[in-house]
N, C-alpha and C positions, 0 to 999 in steps of 0.2 A: 376760409373762415377756418380755423383750430379748434379742433375742441375743449382745450384748457386755454388761457389765454397766461401771463407773465404774473398776475395777481393768484392764478389758481379759478379763477371763476369757468365756468360751461357755458361759453359762446359768447364770452362779457358777461352776464349777466348775473350769473348766484354763484354764490362759491359751493364749493360740494360739499363741506362741511353741516351749511345750510339749510342745503337740499335734503341730505339724509335727516337730517333735525326734522325738518318740514313732513318728510314721509310717514317718520318712527312718527309724531306724534299725531299725524292723521289715523295711520293704522293703531294709536292707542285709543286713540277717540273713537274712532268705529265703533272697534272691536269691543267699547264698552258700554256702547249704546246698545249693540246685540245681546249683549247679557243681561242689562237691564227693563228691557221690553220683555212686559208679560206675553206669556204663548198664550194661546185661546183654548180653552178648555175644551173640552171633546167627554161628549155625553155617551153611554151608549145603553138603549134600552134590554135590561134582562128577565131573565125569572130568577126569582131569588126562593130556594128551600133553604130553611135554617129551624132548629132546634133550640125548643124552648123547655130548661128543667126548673121544676116548682119544686120543692124539697121542703121533706117534713108538713103534711098536709093534713088534716082528719079527710076523711072517707067521702063525709057528705061535701065537702069541697071538690073532689077530685069527682066524685059520679054529676058535680053540675056541669062540668064541662064536657060535650061531645064532639065528634066530630062534625064538619061542617057547619063551625059557630065562627063568627068573627071575632076579632083583637083588635081593641084599640089604647093606644097611649093614653092610660089620664092625665101627663102634665100639657100637652097638644092635642090634645083629643084627633091623633094622626089614626089612620087606619094600617094596623101592623098585619094582617092578613087573614085566611081562613085556616082553621084547624083542620088539617090532612086528616092525621092519624093521630090518635090517642093508646098511650102505653101506661100501666098503674103497676108498679112497683113497690111492696114492700120498702120503708125510707129506710136509710142507713145511716144508724148515730156512729158518730165517732167518741169513744170515751177511752180519755189519760188515766189508764196505773200504773201507778208508782212511773216508771220509764218508759213503760209502753204503750202506743194508744192501738185502744180494741176498738176495733167496726163491729155495732152488732144491729142485727135488723129491728124495726120497730115493734110490735105487735100490735099496735094502733096504727099510726099514722102511717102515710104513701108517700114515694115522690111520683110525681106525675112528668111526664115528657111529651112534649107538643110537637108535633112535626110541623109546619107553616108553609105556606106559599102564598106569594105573592109577587106584582112584578114591581122594579126595582131599576134601579140606573148605576152605572159606574160610572164614576166622573175622572177623569185625571187630570189634571193641569200642572202650571207652576207650584201650587201651594201643595203639591200632592195630591192621590186619588184616595177614593172610600169608597164604598158600595150603600149607596140611599136609598130608602123604603120612605118613596114621597121627600120630604126635608131630612127626615131625621135619619143619622146616620146610622150604620151596625155593625158592631164588631163582635168578635167572641170573648168572650166571660164579662159581657156588658151587660149590666143590671135593669133589666128593664117592669116599667111599673105598667102591670094592663089590664084590663076589662074587659068582661063581657056584657053582656043586655043582663048575666045574674050572679055575678062575683068579681072580685077585686084578686091580683094575681101577683107578686114578686116572684119573678124569672129572672135569670141568666139563660145568656146565649150559651148553645150550647158547641154547635157547628154552623157551619153555613158554606151552602153549596150553591155554584149559582151557571144558568145554565145562557149562552149566548143568543142573539136574534128573536127575540121576545116582541113582536110586533102584530 
């Protein structure tokens, strides 16, 4: 039996162009299904160390925060971590003088920098990736409304550092 007969069919069964079309459609369908299928999320437990900057606060508020205190997010009452280090500096005020910006140190108010630590997760998947403290995503530059047992703070995330294999 010949490979191609007089009509151009392979083994007398199917036309060569039809076979190429069927194989091409099969490959295209297989590729589409593989791209649409969601990939599994990967979670890694880590230790997250991050800095919070609380700007221009009165001295009594800065004194009410101490190392070892726990912070919670106001909206969801989620645990943000423990204060590891507290640093107090005079508040920087930015004033506009004609066309210049001038930075002055406040004679009264303070800037409060808090180094926080807590276990978290790095979640990676098809939708993206991020660092999470419980169910809360944390990003540099994000504003955080937090509270301790004694006070409420409006802070900004200044930096993030992660350490893998925190089990």
